C-alpha positions, 0 to 999 in steps of 0.5 A, spaced: 830 435 079 822 437 083 819 430 084 812 428 086 811 421 090 815 415 086 810 410 083 812 403 080 809 405 073 807 412 072 803 412 066 799 406 068 793 406 073 787 410 074 789 416 077 792 418 070 786 416 066 781 419 071 785 426 071 785 425 063 777 424 063 776 430 067 779 435 064 780 433 056 773 433 054 773 441 056 780 442 054 779 440 047 773 444 046 776 451 049 783 450 048 783 445 041 784 437 040 791 437 040 792 437 048 799 441 048 802 448 049 801 452 042 806 457 039 806 464 037 811 467 033 811 474 038 806 477 043 803 480 036 801 474 033 794 473 034 793 466 031 788 462 035 790 457 040 788 451 036 792 453 030 798 455 034 797 448 038 797 445 031 804 449 029 808 446 035 805 439 033 808 441 026 815 444 029 816 438 033 814 433 027 819 436 022 825 434 027 823 427 027 826 427 019 822 421 018 818 420 011 814 415 007 817 407 010 819 410 017 816 408 023 815 413 029 812 411 036 808 416 039 808 416 047 803 418 051 798 419 045 792 421 048 786 423 043 791 421 037 790 428 033 798 430 033 799 422 031 795 423 025 798 430 023 804 427 023 802 421 019 799 425 013 805 430 014 810 426 013 807 419 010 811 415 016 807 409 019 805 411 026 804 408 032 801 411 038 801 409 046 797 411 052 793 407 058 787 411 056 782 407 053 777 412 052 782 417 048 785 411 044 778 410 041 777 417 040 784 417 036 782 411 032 776 414 030 779 421 028 785 417 024 779 413 020 776 420 019 782 424 017 783 417 011 790 416 015 787 409 018 793 405 013 798 409 016 796 410 024 795 404 029 794 405 037 795 401 042 793 400 050 801 400 053 805 402 058 811 407 056 816 404 061 814 397 058 812 398 051 811 391 047 815 392 042 822 389 040 828 393 040 830 397 034 822 397 032 822 404 031 826 410 027 823 415 031 820 417 038 816 423 040 813 425 046 809 432 046 808 434 054 809 427 057 816 426 060 813 429 067 808 423 068 815 419 069 822 418 072 826 419 066 831 414 069 826 409 067 823 412 061 829 414 057 832 406 058 825 403 055 825 408 049 832 408 047 831 400 047 826 401 042 830 406 037 834 403 031 841 406 030 841 413 029 834 414 031 831 420 033 828 421 040 824 428 040 821 431 046 817 437 047 816 438 055 816 443 060 823 443 064 826 446 070 830 452 068 834 452 074 836 446 080 830 446 085 829 450 090 824 448 096 820 454 093 819 450 087 818 444 090 812 447 094 809 451 088 809 445 083 806 439 089 799 441 087 800 441 080 803 434 080 797 432 084 792 435 079 795 432 073 798 426 076 805 427 075 812 425 078 818 429 076 821 435 073 828 435 070 833 440 068 836 441 062 843 437 065 839 432 068 835 430 061 842 430 057 846 426 063 840 421 063 839 421 056 847 420 055 847 414 059 843 410 055 846 412 049 842 418 046 846 423 044 843 430 044 844 434 037 839 440 038 836 444 044 830 449 043 828 453 049 821 455 046 818 459 053 817 465 050 813 462 044 808 457 048 807 463 054 801 465 051 797 458 052 795 459 059 792 466 059 789 465 052 786 458 055 784 461 060 780 467 057 775 462 054 774 458 060 772 464 064 768 466 057 764 459 059 765 459 066 758 456 067 759 450 063 766 449 067 763 449 074 757 444 072 762 440 069 767 440 074 764 443 080 765 450 082 770 448 087 774 443 083 774 449 077 777 454 081 782 449 085 785 447 078 785 454 075 789 457 081 794 451 081 795 451 073 796 459 074 801 458 079 805 453 075 805 458 069 807 463 073 814 460 075 820 463 071 824 457 073 819 453 069 821 453 061 818 449 055 824 446 051 824 441 044 829 437 045 832 432 040 836 426 042 839 421 036 841 414 038 848 413 037 850 408 033 856 404 037 852 403 043 847 399 045 842 401 050 841 397 056 835 392 057 
């Protein structure tokens, strides 16, 4: 595991909210509203980033295997676009949680405008201390959220919320190799930029999941399919660099581009979709 400084609660506090408020408006405008990686079939695929991100949302959603009557928790839901898409696609009832109140207000407005306010709700809550009874959800989904947490804290908190045979599906960066000093040095600035704390290997994910009764049923490395995300976003940002500098300041803008570029160029870091199932005969701690 490559790690930043450990915090008592990694998605609660001003740092994460401040980082989101600084970067989200620009990213929503030039990357697209889903605010996670896109998915392209191959290098010749010219799908716009907005549609590519929506495609990844759909790929992850389909792995939840939910439908009308199901209850789904979206952890770190941000502006709520994937949650709304999930509800519209499946008919499931979706609860999104996040610590950014501005993002949650935008999420609520989007659900209303999309006509799914009866299916989707949003709450300001800490994912490490979720305010729901045990066994509340048929599925839990996370889009590029796990680096903000220590997994030995996150997995127990979420496993407790799943009903027997419930699914946890995460789309996330991960360490393809055991961390080296080079990796730690090159990821330190990125952790600071996005207020993250750790990046686990596949084996680390599996071991920690199994320790709380979550059984892996599918792993898919989607690195090659998500790799175009940063180059295509950067191209758009550079075409509109005047606005980027006005919003962030020239020094902050160049720093952010440099740091994210170094992160995205590291072959030791991949992107994955992992599906875990709550074992029927194991009661998670807590």
